[in-house]
N, C-alpha and C positions, 0 to 999 in steps of 0.2 A: 504494500500500500504506500502510495506516495505521500510524503508529508505536505501539509499546506504551505504555500509560499508566504514569506514574511510580508509585512506591510510595505517595507522598502521595495521589495521585488514587485509587488502589485503596483505601487506608485510608478516605478520605472517602466513597467509594461504599459500602463495607461499613458504616460508621457510619450513613449515611442509610438503608440497607436495614434495619439493626437497629432504627432509630428508627421506621420505618414499621411494622415487625413488632410492636413493643411497642404502638404506637398502635392497631393492628388488634386485638390481644388486649384492650386496655382497652375498645375499642368493643364487642366481643362481650360482655365482662363487663357493661358498662352495659346493653346490649340484654337480656341475660338477667335482670338485676336489674329492669328495667322490666317485662319479660314476667311474671316471678313476682310482681311487685307488682300485677298486674292491668291494666296499661296495654294496651288492645286493639291498637293498631297494632304495638306491640312484640311482642305475643303472635303476631300474624300473621307478622311478619318472622322471628321466632325459629322458627316452624313451617316456614316456607319454607327457612330456613337448614338446619334439621335434615333436610329432604328433599334439598336440593341437595348438601350435603357428601358423603354416601355416593355419590351419582351421580358427583360429581367424582373421588372416590377410585377408583371402578370404571373410569372413563375413563383415569385415570393408570396403573392396573395393566394394562389392555388395551393401551395405547400402549407401555408398557414391554415387555410380552411380544412385541408386534409388532416393536419395534426389536431385541430380543434374537434373535428368529427370523431377521430380515433379516441381522443380524450373523453368525449361524451359517451362513447361506447365502453369505456373502461380500459382501453388499451394504452399502456404506457410506452412512449417512444423515447423516454429519457432514462439514462442509466442511473438507477437508484442507488448503486453501490458507491457513488462518488461521495467523499467526505464533505460535510457541510461545515462552514465556519459559524461559530456562535457569536 
């Protein structure tokens, strides 16, 4: 059984996750800027991104509905053996 991570480790993981999230936002803004400036490869990437994001959201909504339906039927999709922090 794995020991629970310390508070410092959890804080470090959250900061790294936030940093990656901000870098992703800036990359999207830069891609949008290049696309609107007329840079052809960025225009194609931006168009693909606009097509894939709604498809991803639809998949997330469908998966969420499936998991909720399974939970209502009493089926657990979560590993209950994971240790919980008090």
